[in-house]
Every structure is written in C-alpha cells, then in structure tokens.
N, C-alpha and C positions, 0 to 999 in steps of 0.2 A: 061090363065093358064101359059103360057110361060112367059108372062109378069109378072105374079105373082112370078113365079119361079125366073125370072131374078131379080125382085125386091127383092125377098127373098135372093138370092145369093148376089145381090148388097148390101143389108143391112148387110149381114154377112161380105162381103168384106169391106164395108165402116166401119163397126164396127172394123174389124181387122186393117184397116188403121188408124183409130182413136186410137186404142189400141197401134199400132206401134208408132204413133206420140207421144202418151202419154208416152210410154216406152222410146222412144228416148229422150224426154224431161227429163224423170226421170233419164236416163243414164247420160245426160249432168249435171243434178243437182247432181247426185251421183258422177260424175267425179269431179265436182267443190268441193263438200264436201270432196271427197277423197284427192284432192289437198290441201284443207284447213287443213284436218286432218294430211296429210303428213307434211305440213309446221309446223303445231302445234307440231307434233311428233318430227320433226327435232329440233324445238326450245326447246322443252322439253328435248330432248336428249342432246342438247347443254347445257341446264341448268343442266341436269343429269350429263354430263361430267364435268361441272364446279363444281357441287356438289361433284362428286367423287374426283376431284382434291383438292377441299377444305377439303374433308374428309381425303385424303391422307396427305395433309399438316398438318391438325390438329393431325392426328395420329403420324406423325413424330415429331410435336411439343410436343405432350404428351410424347413420348419416350425421347425426349431431356430434357424436364422438369423433367421427372422422374429420369433421370441420374443426372441432377443438384440437385434434391432433395436428392438423395442418397449421393452425394458429400457433400451437405450442412449438412446433418444429421451426416456424418462422421466428418466433421469439427466441428459441434456443440458438438459431443461427445468428441473430442480432446480438445476443448476449455473448456468444462465443467470439464474434468479431470485436465487440466492445472489450472483452477480456484480453484478446490479442493486442488491441490498440493500447490498452492500459499497460500491458507487459512491455510493449515497445517504448511507451512513454517512461515507464519505470526505469528501463535500461538507460535511456537518454539522461534522465535525472540522476541516476547513480553515477554515470560518467561525469556529469557536471559536478556532482558532489565530490567525486575523487579529485577533479581538477581544482575545485575551490579549496579542498583540504590541502592539496599540494601548494597552492598559492599562499594559503595561510601559513603553512610550515615555512615557505620561503620568506615570507614577511617576518615571521617570528625569528628566523635565523638572521635576517638582515638587522632586525631590532637588537638582537643580542650582540652582533658585531659592532653596531653603532654604539651601544651602551658600553661595550668593552673599550672602544676607541675613546669615548667620552671620559671613562674612568682613567684611562691612560693619560689623556690630555689634562684632566683635572690634576692628576698626580704631578705631571710635568709642570703645570702652572704653579702648583703649590711649591714645588722645589725651586722654580725660578723666583717666585715671590719671596721665599725664604732667603735665597741667595741675594736678591736685591736688598732685602731688609738688612742682611749681614753687611753688604757693601755700603749701604746707607749709614750704618753704625760706624764703619771704618772711616767713611768720608767725614762724618760729623766729628769723630775723634780727631781726625787729621786737621779739620778746620779749626777745632778748638785748640789743637796744639799750635797751628799756624798763628791763630789769634794771640795765644799765650806768648809765642815767640815774638810776634810783632809788638805786643804790649811790652815785653821785656826789653826789646830793642829800643822802643820809643822811650822807655824809662831811662835806660842807660845812656842814651844819646851819645854815646861815645862811639867813635868809629872803630869798628872791629873788622879785622880781616876775615874772620870766620862767619860773619852774618851773611854775606852774599852766598857763601858756601852752604850754610844751613838752609837758607831760603831756597836755593837751587835744589838741594837734596829733598826738601819737603815738597816742592813742586813736582819733582820727579816721582815721588811716592804717590802724590795726589793724581798725577797723570796716569800712572800704572794702574791704580785702583779704579779710576773712572773710565779707563779705556774699554770700549765694548769688546766683548769676547766673541 
C-alpha cells in the first residue's frame, strides 16, 4: 500500500516534472517566438517609421506642389489676360492697317488722276505752243511782206492808187492773224 501510494505520488510527481519540463520547453519556445516577434515588430516599426517619414515627405511635397500649382494657375491667368489684350490690340492694329491701306490707295488714285491731268495739260500746252509758233511764223512772214511792200513803195515813190488798198489788205490780214482766239 505504501508502495502503491508512493508509486501514485511518484506518478503525480513525475507527471508534474514532465509538465514542468514541457512548460519550460514551451517557455523557451515562447521566449524565442517573443524575440522573433520583437525583432519583427522592431523591423516593422522601422518600416513604419520609414513609412511615416515617406508620408511626411510626400505631404510636404504635396503642399509644395499645391503652392506651385497656385502660382502656375495665377501665371496662367495673367498670361491668358495678356494674350487676350494682345489679340484685342492686334485687332485694333489690323483695323488701322486697313484704314491706312485705304488711305494709301486713295492717295495713289489721286496721284494717278493728277498725273493724267498734268499729261493732258502738257499736251494742251505743247499744242498751244505749236500754234503760237505757227502764228509767229505767219506774223513774221507778213511783217517781212509788209516791209517788202513798204520798201517797194518807198522805192517807187510814185503815187499809186493801189498802195493804200494793199496796205489796208495787209493790215487786215495782220489783224486777223494776231487777233486772240
């Protein structure tokens, strides 16, 4: 009986020893797992801190880019306004250009008319000068004829009834030719 009790107590004790050994092994395994989890956690926290750093950099980059976007939008608005102003000025200049071209065409047309009138007047002046030259020739011929007649009459000194008639006729011709038209 005692032996049975001792065996029974020894069985319980041995069971407890085995449980203790098993629990110690489990503790070692858990400790190793704990160390692995802590290492993994540190690594992931390191990754997490890198992630937070990247996120902070990205946020700062976003803020910077948003600032640049605002500046670019303002520049775009200014340039668009400048483009519209330039287009309006271009239209005004084109209208002025059309007006100036019309004025130039009008002046060229007036110059052509004036040149045509000048040519016509030059032609008329040449014609009149030719007519004056012709009449001057006739007048000179008549003067020579008159002088010739006067010289003949003076030479002959005889009174003739036809002399006054000839002089009157010559004077009439002279008056007809020199009369303004």
